[in-house]
C-alpha positions in Angstrom: 25.6 -87.4 -137.9 23.5 -89.2 -135.3 25.2 -87.2 -132.6 24.4 -84.0 -134.4 20.5 -85.1 -134.7 20.7 -86.1 -130.9 22.4 -82.6 -130.1 19.7 -80.8 -132.1 16.8 -82.6 -130.5 18.1 -82.0 -126.8 18.5 -78.2 -127.6 15.0 -77.9 -129.1 13.8 -79.8 -125.9 15.5 -77.2 -123.8 14.3 -74.4 -125.8 10.7 -75.7 -125.6 10.9 -76.3 -121.8 12.5 -72.5 -121.4 9.6 -71.3 -123.6 6.9 -72.9 -121.3 8.7 -71.8 -118.3 8.8 -68.4 -119.2 5.3 -68.2 -120.3 3.9 -69.7 -117.3 6.0 -67.6 -114.9 4.3 -64.6 -115.8 0.8 -66.1 -115.9 1.5 -67.4 -112.2 2.7 -63.7 -111.1 -0.3 -62.0 -112.6 -2.7 -64.6 -111.0 -0.8 -63.9 -107.7 -1.1 -60.1 -108.2 -5.0 -60.7 -108.7 -5.6 -62.9 -105.5 -3.9 -60.2 -103.2 -7.3 -58.5 -102.9 -10.5 -59.8 -104.4 -14.0 -58.5 -104.2 -15.9 -58.8 -100.7 -19.8 -59.5 -101.2 -21.8 -57.0 -98.8 -23.7 -59.9 -97.2 -20.3 -61.3 -96.0 -19.4 -58.3 -94.3 -20.1 -57.5 -90.6 -17.3 -55.2 -89.3 -15.1 -52.8 -90.9 -12.2 -51.2 -88.8 -10.3 -48.2 -89.8 -7.1 -47.0 -88.5 -6.1 -43.4 -89.9 -3.9 -40.4 -88.9 -5.9 -37.4 -88.0 -3.9 -34.2 -89.1 -6.0 -31.9 -87.2 -5.3 -33.4 -84.1 -1.9 -34.1 -82.2 0.5 -35.4 -84.8 1.0 -38.5 -82.9 -2.6 -39.5 -82.6 -4.5 -41.8 -84.7 -8.2 -42.6 -84.8 -9.5 -46.1 -84.8 -12.8 -46.4 -86.2 -15.1 -49.5 -85.9 -18.3 -50.0 -87.9 -20.5 -53.1 -87.4 -23.3 -54.3 -89.2 -26.4 -55.4 -87.0 -29.9 -56.6 -88.3 -28.9 -55.4 -91.7 -28.0 -51.6 -90.4 -24.5 -50.3 -89.9 -23.4 -48.2 -86.8 -20.3 -46.9 -85.1 -19.3 -49.0 -82.2 -15.8 -47.3 -81.4 -15.0 -44.7 -80.4 -18.4 -44.0 -79.9 -21.6 -45.8 -80.2 -23.5 -43.6 -82.8 -25.6 -43.9 -85.9 -23.6 -43.6 -89.1 -23.6 -41.4 -92.2 -25.3 -44.0 -94.5 -24.0 -42.9 -97.7 -20.4 -42.7 -96.6 -20.4 -46.3 -95.0 -22.4 -47.4 -98.3 -19.4 -46.3 -100.4 -17.2 -48.1 -98.4 -19.2 -51.6 -98.5 -19.4 -50.9 -102.6 -15.7 -50.3 -102.5 -14.9 -53.5 -100.9 -17.1 -55.4 -103.3 -15.3 -54.1 -106.3 -11.9 -54.7 -105.1 -9.5 -55.3 -107.8 -5.7 -55.4 -108.0 -4.1 -54.3 -111.2 -0.2 -54.5 -110.7 2.8 -54.0 -108.8 3.8 -50.4 -108.9 6.9 -50.8 -106.5 8.8 -52.9 -104.5 11.1 -50.4 -103.0 10.4 -49.8 -99.2 11.9 -46.3 -99.5 8.9 -45.3 -101.6 6.3 -46.0 -99.0 5.9 -42.5 -97.7 5.8 -41.1 -101.1 3.2 -43.3 -101.9 1.4 -42.8 -98.6 1.1 -46.1 -97.6 3.6 -46.3 -94.6 2.5 -46.3 -91.1 2.4 -42.6 -90.6 0.1 -41.7 -93.7 -1.6 -44.7 -94.8 -5.1 -45.8 -93.9 -5.3 -49.5 -92.6 -8.6 -51.2 -93.4 -9.6 -54.5 -92.1 -12.9 -56.2 -93.1 -14.4 -59.1 -91.1 -17.1 -61.8 -91.6 -18.0 -62.4 -87.6 -14.6 -63.3 -86.2 -13.0 -63.9 -89.8 -10.6 -61.6 -91.3 -11.4 -61.2 -94.9 -9.1 -58.5 -95.9 -6.3 -56.2 -94.4 -4.6 -53.6 -96.4 -3.1 -50.0 -96.2 -4.6 -47.5 -98.6 -2.4 -44.9 -99.9 -2.5 -42.2 -102.3 -5.0 -42.0 -105.3 -4.1 -41.3 -108.7 -7.0 -40.9 -110.9 -9.2 -44.1 -111.0 -6.3 -45.9 -108.9 -5.2 -46.3 -105.6 -1.7 -47.4 -104.1 -2.2 -50.2 -101.7 0.2 -52.4 -99.4 -0.5 -55.3 -97.3 0.9 -54.9 -93.8 4.4 -56.3 -93.1 5.0 -56.3 -97.0 7.1 -54.3 -99.2 5.3 -54.5 -102.4 2.8 -51.7 -103.4 0.1 -52.4 -105.5 -2.2 -50.4 -108.1 -5.7 -51.1 -107.0 -8.8 -50.1 -109.1 -10.9 -47.4 -107.8 -10.3 -44.0 -105.8 -10.0 -46.1 -102.3 -8.4 -42.9 -100.5 -11.4 -40.8 -100.3 -13.7 -43.5 -99.4 -11.8 -44.7 -96.8 -10.1 -41.7 -95.2 -13.0 -40.5 -93.3 -12.6 -38.9 -89.8 -15.0 -40.2 -86.7 -17.0 -36.9 -87.1 -17.6 -37.4 -90.7 -18.7 -40.8 -90.5 -21.3 -40.1 -87.8 -25.0 -39.2 -88.9 -25.5 -35.2 -88.5 -29.2 -35.3 -88.3 -30.2 -33.7 -85.1 -33.8 -34.1 -85.8 -35.0 -36.6 -88.6 -38.7 -36.2 -88.6 -41.5 -36.0 -91.3 -41.1 -32.9 -93.4 -44.6 -31.1 -93.0 -45.7 -32.8 -90.3 -45.2 -30.1 -87.5 -48.8 -28.9 -86.1 -47.8 -27.2 -83.2 -44.7 -24.9 -82.1 -44.3 -23.4 -78.5 -41.3 -21.2 -77.9 -40.4 -20.3 -74.2 -37.6 -18.0 -73.7 -36.4 -14.5 -72.2 -39.0 -12.9 -74.3 -41.8 -14.9 -72.8 -44.0 -17.5 -74.4 -45.0 -17.5 -78.4 -47.2 -20.4 -79.7 -48.3 -21.1 -83.2 -50.7 -23.6 -84.4 -51.9 -24.9 -87.6 -55.5 -24.8 -88.5 -57.4 -25.7 -91.3 -57.5 -29.0 -93.5 -55.4 -30.2 -96.6 -53.8 -27.3 -98.5 -55.9 -24.9 -96.8 -54.3 -25.7 -93.1 -52.0 -22.8 -92.2 -50.1 -21.6 -89.0 -51.9 -19.0 -87.1 -50.8 -17.4 -83.4 -52.3 -18.7 -80.5 -53.9 -16.1 -78.2 -53.9 -12.4 -79.4 -53.9 -12.3 -83.0 -51.1 -10.6 -84.8 -51.2 -7.9 -87.4 -50.5 -9.3 -90.7 -49.3 -12.4 -89.5 -46.5 -13.9 -91.7 -47.3 -17.4 -92.5 -44.3 -18.1 -94.8 -42.0 -17.5 -91.9 -44.0 -19.8 -89.7 -43.7 -22.5 -92.4 -40.0 -21.8 -92.4 -39.7 -22.3 -88.7 -41.7 -25.8 -88.6 -39.6 -27.0 -91.6 -36.3 -26.3 -90.0 -37.4 -28.0 -86.8 -37.8 -31.5 -88.7 -34.5 -31.4 -90.7 -32.1 -29.9 -88.1 -28.5 -30.9 -88.8 -25.1 -30.2 -86.8 -21.4 -29.2 -87.4 -20.0 -31.2 -84.6 -20.6 -33.1 -81.5 -19.9 -32.6 -77.9 -19.1 -36.1 -76.4 -17.4 -35.0 -73.3 -19.3 -34.1 -70.3 -20.3 -30.3 -70.3 -21.8 -28.4 -67.3 -25.1 -26.7 -67.8 -23.3 -23.3 -66.9 -20.9 -23.8 -69.7 -23.4 -25.0 -72.4 -26.2 -22.9 -71.3 -28.5 -25.7 -71.5 -29.9 -25.8 -68.1 -32.7 -24.0 -66.5 -33.7 -20.7 -68.4 -32.6 -22.1 -71.9 -34.5 -21.1 -74.9 -36.8 -24.1 -75.4 -38.8 -25.2 -78.4 -41.4 -27.7 -78.3 -43.5 -28.9 -81.2 -46.0 -31.7 -82.4 -44.6 -33.5 -85.4 -44.7 -36.9 -86.8 -41.4 -39.5 -86.9 -41.7 -42.2 -89.6 -45.6 -41.7 -89.4 -46.0 -41.8 -85.6 -47.1 -38.3 -84.0 -45.3 -37.0 -80.8 -44.0 -34.1 -78.9 -40.6 -33.0 -79.2 -38.4 -30.5 -77.6 -35.2 -28.4 -78.9 -33.0 -26.6 -76.2 -30.9 -23.8 -77.5 -27.8 -22.9 -75.2 -24.8 -20.5 -75.3 -23.3 -19.5 -78.8 -19.6 -19.7 -79.4 -19.2 -16.3 -81.1 -15.8 -17.2 -82.7 -16.7 -20.7 -84.2 -20.4 -19.3 -85.0 -22.0 -22.2 -83.5 -24.4 -22.6 -80.5 -24.9 -25.5 -78.1 -28.3 -27.6 -78.9 -29.8 -30.6 -77.3 -33.0 -32.1 -78.1 -35.5 -34.8 -76.5 -34.7 -37.4 -78.8 -31.4 -37.9 -77.1 -28.8 -37.0 -74.4 -26.3 -36.0 -77.2 -24.9 -32.3 -77.2 -24.6 -30.7 -80.6 -22.8 -27.5 -81.8 -25.1 -26.3 -84.5 -24.7 -23.3 -86.8 -25.7 -19.9 -85.1 -27.2 -19.1 -88.4 -29.7 -21.8 -88.5 -30.2 -21.4 -84.5 -31.2 -17.7 -85.1 -34.4 -18.9 -86.6 -35.6 -20.5 -83.5 -34.6 -17.1 -81.3 -37.8 -15.7 -82.1 -40.8 -13.9 -80.5 -44.3 -12.8 -81.7 -43.4 -9.3 -82.8 -41.1 -11.0 -85.2 -44.1 -12.6 -87.2 -46.1 -9.5 -87.2 -45.6 -7.5 -90.8 -46.2 -4.2 -91.4 -48.8 -2.6 -93.8 -45.6 -1.4 -96.0 -44.2 -5.1 -95.9 -47.6 -6.4 -96.8 -47.6 -4.0 -99.8 -44.2 -4.9 -101.0 -44.7 -8.4 -100.9 -48.3 -8.1 -102.7 -46.4 -6.0 -105.3 -43.7 -8.7 -105.8 -46.4 -11.3 -106.0 -48.4 -9.5 -108.6 -45.1 -9.0 -110.6 -44.3 -12.9 -110.4 -47.7 -13.6 -111.8 -47.5 -11.0 -114.6 -44.3 -12.4 -115.6 -45.4 -15.8 -115.8 -48.7 -14.7 -117.6 -46.4 -13.1 -120.0 -44.2 -16.0 -120.6 -47.4 -18.3 -121.0 -48.7 -15.9 -123.6 -45.4 -16.0 -125.5 -45.4 -19.8 -125.5 -48.8 -20.0 -127.0 -48.0 -17.6 -129.7 -44.9 -19.6 -130.8 -47.2 -22.7 -130.8 -49.4 -20.9 -132.9 -47.1 -19.6 -135.3 -45.3 -23.1 -135.5 -48.7 -24.3 -136.5 -49.0 -22.2 -139.4 -51.5 -20.0 -138.3 -54.2 -22.7 -138.3 -56.7 -22.9 -135.9 -56.1 -25.3 -132.7 -59.1 -27.4 -131.3 -60.1 -25.9 -127.8 -59.5 -29.2 -126.1 -55.8 -29.3 -127.5 -55.2 -25.8 -126.7 -56.2 -26.4 -123.1 -53.9 -29.4 -122.8 -51.1 -27.2 -124.0 -52.0 -24.7 -121.6 -51.7 -27.3 -118.9 -48.4 -28.4 -120.1 -47.0 -25.1 -120.2 -48.2 -24.1 -116.7 -46.0 -27.3 -115.1 -42.9 -26.4 -117.2 -40.2 -24.2 -115.5 -39.1 -21.0 -117.1 -36.6 -21.7 -119.9 -37.7 -25.3 -120.7 -38.0 -26.5 -124.3 -41.6 -25.9 -125.5 -43.8 -29.0 -126.6 -43.9 -29.6 -130.5 -47.1 -27.9 -132.1 -50.0 -30.0 -132.5 -51.1 -31.3 -135.9 -53.5 -29.1 -137.9 -57.1 -29.6 -137.3 -59.1 -31.6 -140.1 -61.0 -29.4 -142.4 -58.8 -26.3 -141.8 
């Protein structure tokens, strides 16, 4: 009997040990998975390195991109030194700050290519704090809100929270700031265009809301002030499609002597200055035109459709009497439409109020509200009936 009791106790002890071992092993495994990639605080990040395959280039080529934070601002330092697309880099920093490993999806090395975590298709990301490597992982395919990730030299493929593929698979071109001129909108006060058709200059005259562009020199019949405003605003927010980083001769780009020159007075971050945009040759097939500015030595390829706005002359700003009449007709039609919309709204409010009279001061407030509302916007509720009616 005593031997039986001892055997039962031993078996119970073994069972308990097995139970606790089985329970602790999964917990340890889960903790190991969670520690593979952990959130990286933004203030610890000083450098991000990206190695990616570029399908549009030679199949054997890879892009090596380095982004660095200096003085609180991020910039590209390799393969070119250039300001970055702030929104794109901010998403990268946010993604690194929210890293979360969910589980192991595969331990089969043969599946690396399918999951795009192999060396040919994967996007390798390294994050640094000064000279300290904080993380090194290969981003694969994203499925829903999960992304397949592998550590270099390892067979395991993990599921990580977030669509990381779209965030980190950015080309050098896409990560660069595409602004050609980034000036204060509405700050242009003078534009001078010098080109094959001679010199044409406009200048803003008047004060405040009454200020408007007028031609300098001989007056123009029915001068188109709206077109002048469009030209001025386009100069402050010019963007590029692509960048020309290799040296290019003036005769090839058309940016040498004789290039169309647009000189203008404007403000950058509140500081007034004089700037210039040079318009070169057009690449007809690509529908792009070589452009350079006085702000840097960078040569850009800007949409020819945008550049066409700057290839203008004095006669382009003179409207005919027929054009003026047509624009005036359109303006009056728009006013009539707006007036009818306001009258209909007022009638609806009056009907909702049960035909009761509305105090003049309340009616004026309603009119002001209606005037500010776009067409189709919900109308304000009717006012309470006036006392004594």
